[in-house]
C-alpha positions, 0 to 999 in steps of 0.5 A: 606111882613113880614114873622112872626106874632109872634111880639106882638108889631107889632099887639098891642097884650096883649099877651107876645111875648113868649106865642104868638109864642107858641100858634101860633106854637102849633095851627099850629101843631094841624092843621097838626096833625089833617090833617085839610085842606083849607076849613075844619072847625077848632075845637070849641074854647072850644076844642082848649083851652083844647087841648092847655091848654090855656085860651079861650081869648088866642085862640080868640086872635090867631084866630083873628090874623089869620083871619086878615091875611086871613088865617082863616075865622070865619062864624057866627053861623058856626065856624072857617074855614081854608083858606090857608095851615098852616105848623108847623115850617114855617113862618105864612105868612100873605097872606090876599089876596083881590079880587082886581087887585093890591093885586093879581098882587103883589102876583103873582109878589112875587111868580115869584121872589121866584120861579124863583130863587128857580127853578134855584137852583133846576136845580143846586142842584137836585139829581138823586133821586129828579129828579126821583120824579119830573118826576113822578110828571110830569107824574101824572100831565100830566095824570090828565090834559089829563083826567080832564083839570086844575089839581091844586093839581097835579100842586102844587105837581109838583112845590113842588117837584121842590121846595124841590130840591132847597135845601131850604125848605122855598121856598116850604112852602112859594110858596105853601101858595102863590099858594093856596091863589091865587087859592082861589081868582081865583075861586071867583068873579070877576075871578071865573075861575079855568082855569086861567094859563092853557095855560101854561101847555105845558111849564111844560114839557120844565121846566122838560127838563131844570131841567134834563139838569141842566140848571138854566138859561133855568129853570129860564126863563121857570118858568118866562114865565109860571107865566107871562102867568097867570099874563097876563090872570089875568090882562085881567080878572081884566080890 
């Protein structure tokens, strides 16, 4: 899976490689500065051209590329909406998930490989301050789960705190994008079920204990089990 969409040669873009990368990076920064979240509408193309000091065709080129990657959605007569989180200075990962068993399962498999190794690193590298943050995220997740059931935002923050403790910020950026893209698919047909993976919740406390013990092997196995519960449930839904 390519980690960059800045190569004009790969996409047949008529933009130069340098200007292409600049526009995409500046657009990502604008989204962050304006705190635009998945589901939010982006500013109109005319506004973007003024804010980024580029031509309208350049903005359309960038948005067309992101649309092809499943990162934004253009709705006729309404505007352009953000689909996946986009962070400045991070790889613009082409997460163009389709609601099909093969693509969804493959995405889960990618997340499993990345997160297993990231969590093993976190178990080795985490500081006491980072462990305190992970514990606090766990308490917040546990409280939200007891009150409301499936708690996506709190779950993402728990996993993000662990990813940050790995020592490599790319793990957090990429896994977050994968999680959000998968969540979008979970809540659409044919799945339409935000409870997918909820039965793995008790294992999150076991993961916390493995991190406290600085046991990378246990941490790796537990997150593997957590993700495989989700994977198996998705396979059942998509039969």
